[in-house]
C-alpha positions in Angstrom: 0.0 0.0 0.0 2.9 2.4 0.8 4.6 1.6 -2.6 1.3 2.3 -4.5 0.7 5.5 -2.4 4.1 6.8 -3.3 3.0 7.3 -6.9 0.2 9.8 -6.0 0.8 11.1 -2.5 3.0 14.2 -1.8 6.6 13.7 -0.6 5.9 14.4 3.1 3.2 11.7 3.2 5.4 9.2 1.4 8.3 9.9 3.7 6.2 9.2 6.7 4.9 5.9 5.2 8.3 4.7 4.2 9.8 5.5 7.6 7.9 2.6 9.1 10.0 0.0 7.3 13.4 -1.6 7.9 15.7 -3.5 5.5 14.1 -6.9 6.2 10.7 -5.5 5.3 12.1 -4.4 1.9 13.9 -7.7 1.3 10.6 -9.5 2.0 8.8 -7.2 -0.4 11.4 -7.6 -3.1 9.8 -10.6 -4.8 6.5 -8.7 -5.2 8.2 -5.6 -6.4 9.9 -7.6 -9.1 7.0 -9.7 -10.3 4.6 -6.8 -10.2 6.9 -4.8 -12.4 7.1 -1.9 -9.9 10.8 -2.1 -8.7 12.2 0.3 -11.2 9.1 2.6 -11.3 9.4 2.8 -7.5 13.1 3.7 -7.7 12.3 6.4 -10.2 9.6 7.8 -8.0 11.9 7.9 -5.0 14.5 9.8 -7.1 11.8 12.3 -8.3 10.6 12.9 -4.7 14.2 13.0 -3.4 13.3 10.2 -0.9 16.0 7.7 -1.7 17.3 8.1 1.9 14.0 6.7 3.2 14.9 3.3 1.9 18.0 1.3 3.1 21.1 2.2 0.9 21.8 -1.5 0.1 18.3 -1.9 -1.3 18.5 1.3 -3.4 21.9 0.1 -4.7 20.3 -3.2 -5.8 17.5 -1.4 -7.6 20.0 0.8 -9.4 21.9 -2.2 -10.5 18.6 -3.7 -11.9 17.9 -0.4 -13.7 21.3 -0.5 -15.5 20.7 -4.1 -16.5 17.2 -3.4 -17.7 18.4 -0.4 -19.7 20.7 -2.7 -21.6 17.9 -5.2 -22.1 15.5 -2.5 -23.4 18.2 -1.4 -25.8 18.5 -4.9 -27.1 14.7 -5.3 -27.5 14.4 -2.0 -29.3 17.1 -3.0 -31.8 15.4 -6.3 -32.3 12.0 -4.6 -32.9 13.5 -2.1 -35.3 15.2 -4.7 -37.4 12.2 -7.1 -37.4 9.7 -4.4 -38.5 12.1 -3.1 -41.1 12.6 -6.7 -42.5 8.8 -7.2 -42.6 8.2 -4.0 -44.4 10.9 -4.8 -46.9 8.8 -7.9 -47.7 5.7 -5.7 -48.1 4.2 -7.2 -45.0 2.0 -4.6 -43.3 2.8 -4.6 -39.5 2.6 -2.6 -36.3 4.4 -2.9 -33.0 2.1 -3.5 -30.1 2.3 -2.8 -26.3 5.8 -2.6 -24.7 8.1 -0.1 -26.4 5.2 1.3 -28.5 3.2 2.4 -25.4 2.9 6.2 -25.5 5.1 8.6 -23.4 1.9 9.4 -21.4 1.8 5.8 -20.1 5.5 5.0 -20.0 7.7 8.1 -19.6 10.9 6.1 -19.6 11.0 2.7 -21.3 14.1 1.6 -19.4 12.0 1.5 -16.3 9.6 -1.0 -17.8 10.1 -4.8 -17.4 9.3 -6.1 -20.9 9.7 -9.8 -21.6 9.1 -10.1 -25.4 8.0 -8.3 -28.5 4.4 -8.1 -29.9 3.7 -7.5 -33.6 0.4 -7.2 -35.4 0.2 -8.5 -39.0 -2.6 -9.7 -41.3 -3.7 -13.3 -41.3 -2.9 -13.5 -45.1 0.7 -12.6 -44.2 1.2 -15.2 -41.5 3.3 -17.6 -43.7 5.5 -14.7 -45.0 6.0 -13.5 -41.5 7.0 -16.9 -40.3 9.6 -17.1 -43.1 10.9 -13.6 -42.2 11.2 -14.4 -38.5 13.1 -17.6 -39.4 15.9 -15.5 -40.8 16.3 -14.0 -37.3 16.5 -17.5 -35.8 12.9 -17.6 -34.6 10.8 -20.8 -34.7 7.1 -21.2 -34.1 6.7 -22.5 -30.5 3.0 -22.3 -29.8 -0.3 -21.2 -31.3 -3.1 -19.8 -29.2 -6.1 -18.6 -31.2 -4.9 -15.7 -33.4 -1.6 -15.4 -31.5 1.5 -17.2 -32.9 4.4 -17.4 -30.4 7.9 -17.6 -31.7 11.1 -18.2 -29.8 14.8 -18.1 -30.5 17.9 -19.1 -28.5 18.2 -21.6 -25.7 14.9 -22.2 -23.9 14.3 -22.2 -20.2 16.9 -19.5 -19.5 14.6 -17.0 -17.9 14.3 -16.7 -14.1 14.0 -14.1 -11.4 17.8 -14.1 -11.1 18.2 -12.7 -14.6 14.9 -10.8 -14.8 16.5 -7.5 -15.8 19.3 -8.8 -17.9 19.7 -9.4 -21.6 18.6 -12.9 -22.1 19.8 -15.5 -24.6 16.2 -16.6 -25.1 14.2 -14.3 -27.3 10.4 -14.3 -27.9 8.0 -12.6 -30.3 4.2 -12.8 -30.3 2.7 -12.3 -33.7 -1.0 -11.3 -33.4 -3.0 -12.0 -36.6 -6.0 -10.1 -37.7 -8.6 -11.5 -40.2 -8.4 -9.6 -43.5 -12.1 -10.3 -44.1 -13.4 -9.4 -40.6 -15.8 -6.4 -40.5 -14.8 -5.6 -36.9 -12.7 -2.6 -35.9 -9.9 -5.0 -34.9 -9.3 -5.7 -38.6 -8.8 -1.9 -39.2 -6.2 -1.3 -36.6 -3.5 -1.9 -39.1 -5.1 0.4 -41.6 -5.2 3.2 -39.0 -1.6 2.5 -37.8 0.8 5.4 -37.6 4.5 5.7 -38.1 6.0 7.1 -34.9 9.5 8.3 -34.0 10.7 6.3 -31.0 14.3 6.8 -29.9 15.2 8.3 -33.2 13.8 5.4 -35.2 10.5 5.3 -37.2 8.3 2.4 -36.1 4.8 1.4 -37.2 2.5 1.7 -34.2 -1.2 1.7 -33.5 -3.1 5.0 -33.5 -3.3 6.7 -30.1 -7.0 5.7 -29.6 -6.3 2.1 -30.7 -3.3 1.8 -28.4 -5.4 2.9 -25.5 -8.2 0.4 -26.3 -5.6 -2.4 -26.6 -4.1 -1.4 -23.3 -7.5 -1.8 -21.6 -8.1 -5.1 -23.4 -4.6 -6.3 -22.3 -5.2 -5.4 -18.6 -8.7 -7.0 -18.7 -7.4 -10.2 -20.2 -5.0 -10.7 -17.4 -7.7 -9.8 -14.8 -9.5 -12.8 -16.2 -6.4 -15.0 -15.7 -4.1 -15.9 -12.9 -1.7 -13.0 -12.9 -2.1 -9.2 -13.3 1.0 -7.1 -13.0 0.5 -4.0 -10.9 2.7 -2.0 -13.2 0.1 -2.5 -16.0 -2.5 -0.8 -13.8 0.0 2.0 -13.0 0.7 2.6 -16.7 -3.1 2.6 -17.4 -3.6 5.2 -14.6 -0.8 7.4 -15.9 -2.2 7.2 -19.5 -5.7 8.3 -18.4 -4.4 11.1 -16.1 -2.2 12.5 -18.8 -5.1 12.6 -21.3 -7.7 13.7 -18.7 -8.8 16.9 -20.4 -8.3 15.7 -24.0 -12.0 15.4 -25.0 -11.1 14.8 -28.7 -9.0 11.8 -27.7 -11.8 10.3 -25.5 -14.2 10.7 -28.3 -11.9 8.7 -30.6 -11.5 6.1 -27.9 -15.2 5.7 -27.4 -15.7 5.4 -31.2 -13.1 2.7 -31.4 -14.3 0.8 -28.4 -18.0 1.0 -29.5 -17.1 -0.8 -32.8 -15.1 -3.5 -31.1 -16.9 -6.4 -29.3 -16.1 -6.5 -25.6 -14.0 -3.3 -25.6 -16.4 -1.3 -23.4 -16.5 -4.0 -20.7 -12.7 -4.4 -20.8 -12.0 -0.7 -20.5 -14.7 -0.4 -17.8 -13.2 -3.2 -15.8 -9.7 -1.8 -16.1 -10.9 1.6 -15.1 -12.7 0.3 -12.0 -9.7 -1.8 -10.9 -7.5 1.3 -11.3 -10.0 3.4 -9.4 -9.9 0.9 -6.5 -6.1 1.1 -6.4 -5.4 4.8 -7.0 -8.7 6.5 -6.2 -11.1 8.3 -8.6 -9.1 9.4 -11.7 -11.1 8.9 -14.8 -12.8 11.8 -16.7 -16.5 11.7 -17.3 -15.9 11.2 -21.0 -14.3 7.8 -20.2 -16.2 6.5 -17.2 -19.7 7.4 -18.7 -19.7 4.6 -21.3 -17.2 2.1 -19.7 -17.0 1.8 -15.9 -20.5 3.3 -15.2 -22.0 0.7 -17.6 -20.5 -2.4 -16.0 -23.0 -5.0 -14.8 -23.3 -5.1 -11.0 -21.9 -8.7 -10.9 -18.7 -7.6 -12.7 -18.3 -4.7 -10.3 -18.8 -7.0 -7.3 -16.2 -9.5 -8.6 -13.6 -6.8 -9.1 -14.3 -5.3 -5.7 -14.0 -8.7 -4.0 -11.1 -10.3 -5.8 
């Protein structure tokens, strides 16, 4: 609770909260901080509030080491994403980078603080075979198929663990998300609406701003329905909404995209309710009106309980 509060409470309140804990408390919380994706975001927040002294030096040093390791891993993932999308486009395969490094600055102000495991790329179903051939030139082989998601892996398997969570890993993974060319749903048009964005000085194909937000809500909701939801995903969603709070044009675009996509309103509503329970009221009326406020009572009760 104190870690979460540090992201929205003022420095004096955070200082008082953190003063209650000793080194052993932090060591016990380390596992949760890591698997929740909050370790580096928390360090960054401590630095911003000038509160590093409120946490044992040995623990801060450990987090700083992780940050350096994660910066190298993010650099490696970014190079991979750039080379993969460039190779796909050279083969005339329409594509877009999803989630991760493509999340907007409003959601992820500094990518090196985010714990990203793999790459996600959107392509058309008709290009699935060509995409498979392209990925093979990078050493990737198809590892699993789950619905419209094809999971590719390269390098030695089973090399990922908490010990090397923030390090560049020999095992690499790409999830290719296929969209049906013939589907009338909005999902099939995401690629048509994709934009070329400058990220770290490179031009990458990414979803439009509204589509990226809808997908972010979908992603969070999907994990709420599963066995593991990273707290960092909720924090990123909260940041995104807060940064866009007064952007009525943006929320109109999001509503239009969500209305045309089956299940999107429920997904975004559930994500918004969960985030509200964690960080307090934060959503503008333009968002909550058609999403959170329209959730069935049973869905609200499930989220509040579990």
